[in-house]
A tleap script that builds the chain and sets N, CA, C and O, in Angstrom:
source leaprc.protein.ff14SB
mol = sequence {
  NMET LEU ILE ARG ASN SER ILE ILE LEU LEU
  THR LEU TYR PHE THR CYS LEU MET VAL ALA
  GLN SER GLN VAL VAL VAL ASP GLY ILE ASN
  ILE ASN GLU LEU ASP ILE GLU PHE CYS GLU
  ILE VAL ALA GLU SER ASN PHE TRP GLY THR
  LYS VAL LYS ILE LYS ILE ASP TYR GLY GLN
  PRO GLY GLY SER TYR GLY PHE ASP LYS VAL
  THR ASP LYS ASP GLY LYS PRO LEU LYS VAL
  ASN THR THR VAL GLY ALA LEU ASN TYR MET
  PHE LYS ASN GLY TRP ASP PHE VAL THR ASN
  TYR THR ILE GLY ASP ALA GLY LYS GLY TYR
  VAL TYR HIE PHE LEU LEU ARG LYS ILE SER
  PRO CGLN
}
set mol.1.N position { 14.077 -8.057 -2.446 }
set mol.1.CA position { 13.818 -9.070 -1.165 }
set mol.1.C position { 15.095 -9.877 -1.591 }
set mol.1.O position { 16.077 -9.256 -1.186 }
set mol.2.N position { 15.425 -10.916 -2.191 }
set mol.2.CA position { 16.386 -11.895 -2.627 }
set mol.2.C position { 18.468 -11.270 -1.883 }
set mol.2.O position { 19.314 -11.953 -1.307 }
set mol.3.N position { 18.485 -10.446 -2.114 }
set mol.3.CA position { 19.787 -10.247 -1.137 }
set mol.3.C position { 19.690 -9.683 -0.435 }
set mol.3.O position { 20.786 -9.448 0.075 }
set mol.4.N position { 18.504 -8.956 0.266 }
set mol.4.CA position { 18.536 -8.440 1.924 }
set mol.4.C position { 18.829 -9.465 2.367 }
set mol.4.O position { 19.797 -9.552 3.123 }
set mol.5.N position { 17.822 -10.907 1.912 }
set mol.5.CA position { 17.286 -12.126 2.367 }
set mol.5.C position { 19.103 -12.805 3.053 }
set mol.5.O position { 19.575 -13.295 4.079 }
set mol.6.N position { 19.585 -12.354 1.525 }
set mol.6.CA position { 21.161 -13.205 1.873 }
set mol.6.C position { 21.848 -12.413 2.668 }
set mol.6.O position { 22.774 -12.670 3.438 }
set mol.7.N position { 21.426 -11.637 2.468 }
set mol.7.CA position { 22.318 -10.489 3.324 }
set mol.7.C position { 22.395 -11.179 5.311 }
set mol.7.O position { 23.259 -11.394 6.160 }
set mol.8.N position { 21.087 -11.261 5.190 }
set mol.8.CA position { 20.472 -11.516 6.616 }
set mol.8.C position { 20.991 -12.982 6.904 }
set mol.8.O position { 21.623 -13.234 7.930 }
set mol.9.N position { 20.729 -13.822 6.065 }
set mol.9.CA position { 21.543 -15.113 5.919 }
set mol.9.C position { 23.104 -14.996 7.097 }
set mol.9.O position { 23.560 -15.183 8.224 }
set mol.10.N position { 23.391 -14.437 5.419 }
set mol.10.CA position { 24.931 -14.539 5.923 }
set mol.10.C position { 25.291 -13.834 6.404 }
set mol.10.O position { 26.359 -13.711 5.803 }
set mol.11.N position { 25.305 -12.747 7.514 }
set mol.11.CA position { 25.227 -12.333 8.584 }
set mol.11.C position { 25.271 -13.502 9.882 }
set mol.11.O position { 26.287 -13.946 10.416 }
set mol.12.N position { 24.290 -13.734 10.101 }
set mol.12.CA position { 23.501 -14.841 11.071 }
set mol.12.C position { 24.931 -16.208 10.930 }
set mol.12.O position { 25.622 -16.858 11.714 }
set mol.13.N position { 24.836 -16.126 10.050 }
set mol.13.CA position { 25.887 -17.440 9.832 }
set mol.13.C position { 27.123 -17.323 9.777 }
set mol.13.O position { 27.771 -18.369 9.779 }
set mol.14.N position { 27.784 -16.134 9.717 }
set mol.14.CA position { 29.079 -15.353 10.236 }
set mol.14.C position { 29.044 -15.601 12.253 }
set mol.14.O position { 29.826 -16.185 13.002 }
set mol.15.N position { 27.814 -14.875 12.502 }
set mol.15.CA position { 28.074 -14.459 13.788 }
set mol.15.C position { 27.431 -15.644 14.225 }
set mol.15.O position { 27.179 -15.249 15.363 }
set mol.16.N position { 26.825 -17.167 14.181 }
set mol.16.CA position { 26.999 -17.882 14.405 }
set mol.16.C position { 28.321 -18.590 14.513 }
set mol.16.O position { 28.708 -19.245 15.481 }
set mol.17.N position { 28.964 -18.367 13.384 }
set mol.17.CA position { 29.999 -19.013 13.113 }
set mol.17.C position { 31.649 -18.607 14.030 }
set mol.17.O position { 32.611 -19.256 14.440 }
set mol.18.N position { 31.238 -17.212 14.010 }
set mol.18.CA position { 32.076 -16.654 15.133 }
set mol.18.C position { 32.088 -16.694 17.031 }
set mol.18.O position { 33.014 -16.332 17.757 }
set mol.19.N position { 30.715 -17.268 17.456 }
set mol.19.CA position { 30.450 -17.544 18.876 }
set mol.19.C position { 30.630 -19.345 18.627 }
set mol.19.O position { 31.429 -19.815 19.438 }
set mol.20.N position { 30.066 -20.320 17.724 }
set mol.20.CA position { 31.214 -21.439 17.865 }
set mol.20.C position { 32.116 -21.538 18.456 }
set mol.20.O position { 32.197 -21.980 19.602 }
set mol.21.N position { 33.516 -20.885 17.334 }
set mol.21.CA position { 34.890 -21.215 17.425 }
set mol.21.C position { 35.487 -20.310 18.453 }
set mol.21.O position { 36.709 -20.300 18.599 }
set mol.22.N position { 34.616 -19.459 19.261 }
set mol.22.CA position { 35.411 -18.413 20.428 }
set mol.22.C position { 35.327 -19.361 21.634 }
set mol.22.O position { 34.359 -19.865 22.205 }
set mol.23.N position { 36.431 -19.428 21.804 }
set mol.23.CA position { 37.155 -19.386 23.608 }
set mol.23.C position { 37.804 -19.051 24.216 }
set mol.23.O position { 38.965 -19.278 23.875 }
set mol.24.N position { 37.611 -18.298 25.505 }
set mol.24.CA position { 37.494 -18.051 26.690 }
set mol.24.C position { 38.004 -18.908 27.722 }
set mol.24.O position { 37.333 -19.232 28.702 }
set mol.25.N position { 39.237 -19.295 27.504 }
set mol.25.CA position { 39.849 -19.663 28.597 }
set mol.25.C position { 40.502 -19.478 30.264 }
set mol.25.O position { 41.619 -19.131 30.647 }
set mol.26.N position { 39.533 -19.789 30.850 }
set mol.26.CA position { 40.011 -19.416 32.619 }
set mol.26.C position { 40.642 -20.622 33.545 }
set mol.26.O position { 39.841 -20.885 34.441 }
set mol.27.N position { 41.731 -21.374 33.606 }
set mol.27.CA position { 42.364 -22.119 34.471 }
set mol.27.C position { 41.740 -23.312 33.177 }
set mol.27.O position { 41.145 -24.250 33.706 }
set mol.28.N position { 41.772 -23.357 32.320 }
set mol.28.CA position { 41.861 -24.918 31.262 }
set mol.28.C position { 40.702 -24.919 30.651 }
set mol.28.O position { 40.451 -25.743 29.771 }
set mol.29.N position { 39.440 -23.556 31.226 }
set mol.29.CA position { 37.821 -23.938 30.799 }
set mol.29.C position { 37.197 -23.830 30.122 }
set mol.29.O position { 36.248 -24.382 30.678 }
set mol.30.N position { 36.710 -23.430 28.894 }
set mol.30.CA position { 36.544 -22.925 27.644 }
set mol.30.C position { 34.991 -22.333 28.270 }
set mol.30.O position { 33.965 -23.013 28.268 }
set mol.31.N position { 35.088 -21.050 28.744 }
set mol.31.CA position { 33.754 -20.266 29.775 }
set mol.31.C position { 32.548 -20.302 28.648 }
set mol.31.O position { 31.386 -20.108 29.003 }
set mol.32.N position { 32.957 -20.614 26.997 }
set mol.32.CA position { 32.084 -20.338 26.226 }
set mol.32.C position { 31.195 -21.917 25.914 }
set mol.32.O position { 30.322 -22.349 25.160 }
set mol.33.N position { 32.038 -22.368 26.988 }
set mol.33.CA position { 31.057 -24.089 26.425 }
set mol.33.C position { 30.116 -24.155 27.565 }
set mol.33.O position { 29.271 -25.011 27.826 }
set mol.34.N position { 30.549 -22.707 28.397 }
set mol.34.CA position { 30.072 -23.265 29.703 }
set mol.34.C position { 27.632 -23.213 29.953 }
set mol.34.O position { 27.126 -24.141 29.322 }
set mol.35.N position { 27.364 -22.983 30.143 }
set mol.35.CA position { 25.707 -22.915 30.615 }
set mol.35.C position { 25.359 -21.631 31.326 }
set mol.35.O position { 24.380 -21.553 32.069 }
set mol.36.N position { 26.675 -20.013 30.940 }
set mol.36.CA position { 26.339 -19.220 31.858 }
set mol.36.C position { 26.101 -18.360 30.472 }
set mol.36.O position { 26.346 -18.793 29.346 }
set mol.37.N position { 25.326 -16.438 30.927 }
set mol.37.CA position { 24.948 -15.971 30.410 }
set mol.37.C position { 26.011 -14.592 30.798 }
set mol.37.O position { 26.022 -13.615 30.049 }
set mol.38.N position { 26.872 -14.648 32.032 }
set mol.38.CA position { 27.762 -13.116 32.299 }
set mol.38.C position { 28.886 -14.319 33.051 }
set mol.38.O position { 29.083 -15.458 33.476 }
set mol.39.N position { 29.451 -12.749 32.742 }
set mol.39.CA position { 30.885 -13.173 33.876 }
set mol.39.C position { 30.785 -12.133 33.964 }
set mol.39.O position { 29.744 -11.540 33.683 }
set mol.40.N position { 32.329 -11.322 34.578 }
set mol.40.CA position { 32.583 -10.254 34.960 }
set mol.40.C position { 34.328 -10.215 34.918 }
set mol.40.O position { 35.094 -10.932 35.561 }
set mol.41.N position { 34.591 -9.366 34.152 }
set mol.41.CA position { 36.216 -8.555 33.878 }
set mol.41.C position { 36.419 -8.084 35.468 }
set mol.41.O position { 35.399 -7.709 36.046 }
set mol.42.N position { 37.667 -8.081 36.203 }
set mol.42.CA position { 38.235 -7.792 37.846 }
set mol.42.C position { 39.585 -7.666 37.489 }
set mol.42.O position { 40.526 -8.454 37.579 }
set mol.43.N position { 39.462 -6.101 36.912 }
set mol.43.CA position { 41.512 -5.280 36.545 }
set mol.43.C position { 41.948 -5.050 36.903 }
set mol.43.O position { 41.700 -3.845 36.965 }
set mol.44.N position { 43.361 -5.398 37.848 }
set mol.44.CA position { 44.344 -4.446 38.403 }
set mol.44.C position { 45.481 -3.628 37.433 }
set mol.44.O position { 46.150 -4.445 36.801 }
set mol.45.N position { 45.771 -2.556 37.227 }
set mol.45.CA position { 47.004 -2.144 36.809 }
set mol.45.C position { 47.981 -2.505 37.930 }
set mol.45.O position { 47.910 -2.855 39.108 }
set mol.46.N position { 48.878 -2.269 37.066 }
set mol.46.CA position { 49.994 -1.594 37.746 }
set mol.46.C position { 50.010 -0.480 38.453 }
set mol.46.O position { 48.984 0.200 38.428 }
set mol.47.N position { 51.560 0.142 39.526 }
set mol.47.CA position { 51.394 1.693 39.773 }
set mol.47.C position { 51.323 2.878 38.893 }
set mol.47.O position { 50.919 4.007 39.168 }
set mol.48.N position { 51.869 2.334 37.601 }
set mol.48.CA position { 52.080 3.127 36.306 }
set mol.48.C position { 51.188 3.166 34.880 }
set mol.48.O position { 51.135 4.021 33.996 }
set mol.49.N position { 50.402 1.663 35.063 }
set mol.49.CA position { 49.021 2.124 34.704 }
set mol.49.C position { 49.955 1.534 32.660 }
set mol.49.O position { 49.569 1.942 31.565 }
set mol.50.N position { 51.170 0.518 32.939 }
set mol.50.CA position { 51.727 0.075 31.881 }
set mol.50.C position { 51.211 -1.370 31.709 }
set mol.50.O position { 51.021 -1.637 30.523 }
set mol.51.N position { 50.982 -2.191 32.407 }
set mol.51.CA position { 50.239 -3.425 32.869 }
set mol.51.C position { 48.982 -3.462 33.004 }
set mol.51.O position { 48.346 -2.416 33.134 }
set mol.52.N position { 48.276 -4.899 32.997 }
set mol.52.CA position { 47.486 -5.078 33.580 }
set mol.52.C position { 46.958 -6.603 33.494 }
set mol.52.O position { 46.824 -7.513 32.676 }
set mol.53.N position { 46.700 -6.246 35.128 }
set mol.53.CA position { 45.992 -8.217 35.394 }
set mol.53.C position { 44.543 -7.821 35.321 }
set mol.53.O position { 43.784 -6.947 35.737 }
set mol.54.N position { 44.544 -9.342 34.286 }
set mol.54.CA position { 42.707 -9.611 34.967 }
set mol.54.C position { 42.636 -10.660 35.785 }
set mol.54.O position { 43.653 -11.221 36.192 }
set mol.55.N position { 41.453 -11.027 36.103 }
set mol.55.CA position { 40.357 -12.771 36.425 }
set mol.55.C position { 39.207 -12.118 35.559 }
set mol.55.O position { 38.896 -11.056 35.020 }
set mol.56.N position { 38.765 -13.426 35.766 }
set mol.56.CA position { 37.527 -13.390 34.516 }
set mol.56.C position { 36.718 -14.824 36.208 }
set mol.56.O position { 37.104 -15.860 36.750 }
set mol.57.N position { 35.695 -14.019 36.295 }
set mol.57.CA position { 34.611 -14.358 37.256 }
set mol.57.C position { 33.466 -14.630 36.274 }
set mol.57.O position { 32.837 -13.917 35.492 }
set mol.58.N position { 33.419 -16.277 36.694 }
set mol.58.CA position { 32.356 -16.028 35.750 }
set mol.58.C position { 31.381 -16.881 36.597 }
set mol.58.O position { 30.293 -17.084 36.058 }
set mol.59.N position { 31.629 -17.583 38.200 }
set mol.59.CA position { 31.100 -17.973 38.890 }
set mol.59.C position { 31.377 -19.283 39.654 }
set mol.59.O position { 30.661 -19.877 40.461 }
set mol.60.N position { 33.023 -19.675 39.028 }
set mol.60.CA position { 33.405 -20.430 39.567 }
set mol.60.C position { 33.480 -21.054 41.016 }
set mol.60.O position { 33.741 -20.539 42.103 }
set mol.61.N position { 33.125 -22.481 40.611 }
set mol.61.CA position { 33.329 -23.021 42.374 }
set mol.61.C position { 34.837 -22.229 42.852 }
set mol.61.O position { 35.778 -21.813 42.175 }
set mol.62.N position { 34.532 -22.242 44.593 }
set mol.62.CA position { 35.463 -21.032 45.464 }
set mol.62.C position { 35.634 -19.880 45.010 }
set mol.62.O position { 36.464 -19.196 45.608 }
set mol.63.N position { 34.766 -19.131 43.554 }
set mol.63.CA position { 35.282 -17.998 44.175 }
set mol.63.C position { 35.975 -17.327 42.824 }
set mol.63.O position { 35.609 -17.696 41.708 }
set mol.64.N position { 36.869 -16.443 42.977 }
set mol.64.CA position { 37.519 -15.753 42.002 }
set mol.64.C position { 39.084 -14.711 42.797 }
set mol.64.O position { 39.798 -13.776 42.437 }
set mol.65.N position { 38.956 -15.604 44.001 }
set mol.65.CA position { 39.880 -14.625 44.526 }
set mol.65.C position { 41.183 -14.228 43.839 }
set mol.65.O position { 41.632 -13.087 43.948 }
set mol.66.N position { 41.718 -15.080 43.207 }
set mol.66.CA position { 43.308 -15.006 43.131 }
set mol.66.C position { 42.801 -14.529 40.760 }
set mol.66.O position { 41.881 -14.431 39.947 }
set mol.67.N position { 44.104 -14.448 40.916 }
set mol.67.CA position { 44.064 -14.126 39.412 }
set mol.67.C position { 44.530 -15.038 38.509 }
set mol.67.O position { 45.647 -15.042 37.992 }
set mol.68.N position { 43.145 -16.235 38.244 }
set mol.68.CA position { 43.012 -16.848 37.125 }
set mol.68.C position { 43.931 -17.437 36.101 }
set mol.68.O position { 44.382 -16.481 35.470 }
set mol.69.N position { 44.325 -18.331 35.728 }
set mol.69.CA position { 45.005 -18.043 34.833 }
set mol.69.C position { 44.247 -17.805 33.768 }
set mol.69.O position { 43.253 -18.528 33.693 }
set mol.70.N position { 44.461 -16.673 32.534 }
set mol.70.CA position { 43.144 -16.925 31.704 }
set mol.70.C position { 44.339 -16.513 30.391 }
set mol.70.O position { 45.278 -15.722 30.304 }
set mol.71.N position { 43.676 -17.568 29.445 }
set mol.71.CA position { 44.315 -17.976 28.141 }
set mol.71.C position { 43.755 -17.800 26.777 }
set mol.71.O position { 42.541 -17.788 26.572 }
set mol.72.N position { 44.513 -17.684 25.988 }
set mol.72.CA position { 44.032 -17.695 24.064 }
set mol.72.C position { 43.916 -19.398 24.227 }
set mol.72.O position { 44.311 -20.343 24.910 }
set mol.73.N position { 42.980 -18.999 22.946 }
set mol.73.CA position { 42.766 -20.094 22.699 }
set mol.73.C position { 44.231 -21.756 22.496 }
set mol.73.O position { 44.120 -22.909 22.912 }
set mol.74.N position { 45.148 -21.240 21.879 }
set mol.74.CA position { 46.628 -22.169 21.662 }
set mol.74.C position { 46.865 -21.954 23.142 }
set mol.74.O position { 48.077 -21.885 23.345 }
set mol.75.N position { 46.001 -21.795 24.491 }
set mol.75.CA position { 47.433 -21.763 25.486 }
set mol.75.C position { 48.170 -21.694 26.036 }
set mol.75.O position { 48.713 -22.426 26.864 }
set mol.76.N position { 48.480 -19.850 25.287 }
set mol.76.CA position { 49.570 -18.691 25.575 }
set mol.76.C position { 48.239 -17.845 26.536 }
set mol.76.O position { 47.100 -17.413 26.358 }
set mol.77.N position { 49.288 -17.967 27.645 }
set mol.77.CA position { 48.637 -16.444 28.993 }
set mol.77.C position { 48.048 -15.538 27.906 }
set mol.77.O position { 48.586 -15.433 26.804 }
set mol.78.N position { 46.957 -14.906 28.236 }
set mol.78.CA position { 46.550 -13.544 27.866 }
set mol.78.C position { 47.047 -12.370 28.217 }
set mol.78.O position { 46.849 -11.967 29.363 }
set mol.79.N position { 47.795 -11.593 27.281 }
set mol.79.CA position { 48.549 -10.451 27.740 }
set mol.79.C position { 47.538 -9.547 27.671 }
set mol.79.O position { 46.488 -9.975 27.191 }
set mol.80.N position { 47.580 -7.998 28.146 }
set mol.80.CA position { 46.902 -6.930 28.015 }
set mol.80.C position { 47.159 -5.617 28.405 }
set mol.80.O position { 46.699 -5.441 29.533 }
set mol.81.N position { 47.899 -4.240 27.788 }
set mol.81.CA position { 47.847 -3.633 28.430 }
set mol.81.C position { 46.849 -2.584 28.933 }
set mol.81.O position { 47.048 -1.565 29.595 }
set mol.82.N position { 45.745 -3.099 28.449 }
set mol.82.CA position { 44.406 -2.291 29.525 }
set mol.82.C position { 43.454 -2.863 29.478 }
set mol.82.O position { 43.354 -3.866 28.771 }
set mol.83.N position { 42.951 -2.628 29.853 }
set mol.83.CA position { 41.252 -2.389 30.665 }
set mol.83.C position { 40.563 -2.954 28.711 }
set mol.83.O position { 40.305 -4.083 28.295 }
set mol.84.N position { 40.502 -1.940 28.172 }
set mol.84.CA position { 40.291 -2.193 26.781 }
set mol.84.C position { 40.498 -3.340 25.594 }
set mol.84.O position { 39.790 -3.919 24.770 }
set mol.85.N position { 42.138 -3.317 26.071 }
set mol.85.CA position { 42.703 -4.849 25.396 }
set mol.85.C position { 41.897 -5.734 25.687 }
set mol.85.O position { 41.341 -6.244 24.713 }
set mol.86.N position { 41.521 -6.249 27.019 }
set mol.86.CA position { 40.640 -7.143 27.613 }
set mol.86.C position { 38.893 -6.882 27.452 }
set mol.86.O position { 38.069 -7.711 27.838 }
set mol.87.N position { 38.654 -5.993 27.016 }
set mol.87.CA position { 37.019 -5.581 27.025 }
set mol.87.C position { 37.420 -6.123 25.095 }
set mol.87.O position { 36.465 -6.774 24.670 }
set mol.88.N position { 38.560 -5.958 24.011 }
set mol.88.CA position { 38.710 -5.889 22.912 }
set mol.88.C position { 38.597 -7.589 22.511 }
set mol.88.O position { 38.006 -8.142 21.584 }
set mol.89.N position { 39.361 -8.096 23.540 }
set mol.89.CA position { 39.448 -9.472 23.259 }
set mol.89.C position { 38.020 -10.866 23.746 }
set mol.89.O position { 37.697 -12.027 23.493 }
set mol.90.N position { 37.596 -9.641 24.593 }
set mol.90.CA position { 35.983 -10.614 24.886 }
set mol.90.C position { 35.127 -10.430 24.210 }
set mol.90.O position { 34.283 -11.281 23.931 }
set mol.91.N position { 35.152 -9.076 23.720 }
set mol.91.CA position { 34.163 -9.132 22.385 }
set mol.91.C position { 33.877 -9.823 21.341 }
set mol.91.O position { 32.838 -10.311 20.897 }
set mol.92.N position { 35.565 -9.777 20.828 }
set mol.92.CA position { 35.907 -11.143 19.356 }
set mol.92.C position { 35.932 -12.313 19.561 }
set mol.92.O position { 36.194 -13.196 18.744 }
set mol.93.N position { 35.527 -12.478 21.229 }
set mol.93.CA position { 35.074 -14.112 21.702 }
set mol.93.C position { 33.833 -14.090 21.926 }
set mol.93.O position { 33.511 -14.635 22.982 }
set mol.94.N position { 32.891 -13.594 21.225 }
set mol.94.CA position { 30.826 -13.680 21.754 }
set mol.94.C position { 31.060 -12.430 23.253 }
set mol.94.O position { 29.899 -12.088 23.477 }
set mol.95.N position { 31.622 -11.965 23.883 }
set mol.95.CA position { 30.816 -11.373 25.016 }
set mol.95.C position { 30.581 -9.490 24.820 }
set mol.95.O position { 31.332 -8.572 24.493 }
set mol.96.N position { 29.761 -9.547 25.048 }
set mol.96.CA position { 29.372 -8.307 25.263 }
set mol.96.C position { 29.045 -7.286 26.712 }
set mol.96.O position { 28.368 -7.600 27.691 }
set mol.97.N position { 29.982 -5.626 26.380 }
set mol.97.CA position { 29.715 -5.428 27.934 }
set mol.97.C position { 28.290 -4.605 28.286 }
set mol.97.O position { 27.782 -3.702 27.622 }
set mol.98.N position { 27.963 -5.008 29.134 }
set mol.98.CA position { 27.068 -4.329 30.347 }
set mol.98.C position { 26.968 -3.473 30.955 }
set mol.98.O position { 26.147 -2.592 30.699 }
set mol.99.N position { 27.649 -3.444 31.813 }
set mol.99.CA position { 28.020 -2.160 32.852 }
set mol.99.C position { 29.749 -1.974 33.209 }
set mol.99.O position { 30.666 -2.551 32.624 }
set mol.100.N position { 29.821 -1.336 33.946 }
set mol.100.CA position { 31.486 -1.535 34.837 }
set mol.100.C position { 31.541 -0.477 36.383 }
set mol.100.O position { 30.995 0.625 36.446 }
set mol.101.N position { 31.988 -0.847 37.037 }
set mol.101.CA position { 32.359 0.172 38.001 }
set mol.101.C position { 33.816 -0.238 38.686 }
set mol.101.O position { 34.327 -1.358 38.661 }
set mol.102.N position { 34.379 1.020 39.337 }
set mol.102.CA position { 35.248 1.267 40.151 }
set mol.102.C position { 35.859 0.938 41.670 }
set mol.102.O position { 35.155 0.493 42.576 }
set mol.103.N position { 36.365 1.041 41.716 }
set mol.103.CA position { 36.570 0.450 43.398 }
set mol.103.C position { 38.182 0.945 43.919 }
set mol.103.O position { 39.099 0.274 43.444 }
set mol.104.N position { 38.487 1.855 44.679 }
set mol.104.CA position { 39.783 2.080 45.254 }
set mol.104.C position { 39.976 3.727 45.230 }
set mol.104.O position { 39.013 4.440 44.948 }
set mol.105.N position { 41.115 4.220 45.503 }
set mol.105.CA position { 41.269 5.623 45.366 }
set mol.105.C position { 43.052 5.219 45.132 }
set mol.105.O position { 43.866 4.298 45.189 }
set mol.106.N position { 42.885 6.757 44.822 }
set mol.106.CA position { 44.680 7.217 44.043 }
set mol.106.C position { 45.962 6.585 44.820 }
set mol.106.O position { 47.030 6.327 44.264 }
set mol.107.N position { 45.632 6.344 46.432 }
set mol.107.CA position { 46.966 6.203 47.386 }
set mol.107.C position { 46.865 4.145 47.299 }
set mol.107.O position { 47.773 3.340 47.507 }
set mol.108.N position { 45.883 3.968 47.043 }
set mol.108.CA position { 45.911 2.300 47.122 }
set mol.108.C position { 45.887 1.798 46.367 }
set mol.108.O position { 46.016 0.578 46.474 }
set mol.109.N position { 45.696 2.426 45.046 }
set mol.109.CA position { 45.410 1.734 43.589 }
set mol.109.C position { 44.278 1.488 43.166 }
set mol.109.O position { 43.591 1.486 44.187 }
set mol.110.N position { 43.340 1.183 41.939 }
set mol.110.CA position { 42.383 0.657 41.527 }
set mol.110.C position { 41.928 -0.806 41.388 }
set mol.110.O position { 42.754 -1.719 41.401 }
set mol.111.N position { 40.471 -1.042 41.242 }
set mol.111.CA position { 40.011 -2.109 40.693 }
set mol.111.C position { 38.866 -1.920 40.018 }
set mol.111.O position { 37.760 -1.603 40.456 }
set mol.112.N position { 39.315 -2.202 38.593 }
set mol.112.CA position { 37.927 -2.073 37.978 }
set mol.112.C position { 37.205 -3.098 37.931 }
set mol.112.O position { 37.786 -4.144 38.219 }
set mol.113.N position { 35.752 -3.190 37.575 }
set mol.113.CA position { 35.057 -3.954 36.946 }
set mol.113.C position { 34.592 -4.257 36.073 }
set mol.113.O position { 33.824 -3.298 35.994 }
set mol.114.N position { 34.248 -5.125 34.828 }
set mol.114.CA position { 33.447 -4.774 33.811 }
set mol.114.C position { 32.609 -6.015 34.060 }
set mol.114.O position { 33.088 -7.001 34.619 }
set mol.115.N position { 31.189 -5.946 33.584 }
set mol.115.CA position { 30.022 -6.866 33.366 }
set mol.115.C position { 29.700 -6.750 32.239 }
set mol.115.O position { 29.327 -5.804 31.545 }
set mol.116.N position { 29.995 -8.605 31.963 }
set mol.116.CA position { 29.453 -8.619 30.558 }
set mol.116.C position { 28.480 -9.564 30.283 }
set mol.116.O position { 28.308 -10.529 31.028 }
set mol.117.N position { 27.757 -9.355 29.173 }
set mol.117.CA position { 27.145 -10.540 28.679 }
set mol.117.C position { 27.508 -11.774 27.009 }
set mol.117.O position { 27.927 -11.387 25.918 }
set mol.118.N position { 27.221 -12.946 27.334 }
set mol.118.CA position { 27.356 -13.696 26.246 }
set mol.118.C position { 26.717 -13.150 25.067 }
set mol.118.O position { 25.558 -12.745 25.143 }
set mol.119.N position { 27.348 -13.105 24.020 }
set mol.119.CA position { 26.956 -13.187 22.919 }
set mol.119.C position { 25.639 -14.003 22.222 }
set mol.119.O position { 25.917 -14.636 21.203 }
set mol.120.N position { 24.151 -14.045 22.709 }
set mol.120.CA position { 23.788 -15.513 21.264 }
set mol.120.C position { 23.635 -15.362 20.526 }
set mol.120.O position { 23.780 -14.250 20.020 }
set mol.121.N position { 23.154 -16.568 19.822 }
set mol.121.CA position { 23.273 -16.534 17.725 }
set mol.121.C position { 21.080 -16.442 18.135 }
set mol.121.O position { 20.252 -17.142 18.718 }
set mol.122.N position { 21.105 -15.093 17.345 }
set mol.122.CA position { 19.584 -14.856 17.528 }
set mol.122.C position { 19.410 -15.769 16.095 }
set mol.122.O position { 18.290 -15.982 15.631 }
savepdb mol mol.pdb
quit
């Protein structure tokens, strides 16, 4: 029983630590510090599908019409090769996948939308 309780406490501690240190920075704002529960990744790939541009819509003023500057905790521009790379980055920084949908066609290109929910420490 003592070992099980210790494991539970350690898991809770590391989850809280992970969420507390997480940073997803959009235009200089760490959205993990905002009082929001959801955000959306909007991703567009180039014609060859080798690079992905992402923007993050968290309900910011003025909407998210342009591809906002998304940076890591060190202020370096976030570069991902695929949408899965963006999802992995968000998961590592305290966000969980909810659902997704795609808009577009083969001729004009596709826009991928991923709804995420902030992981809250239990």
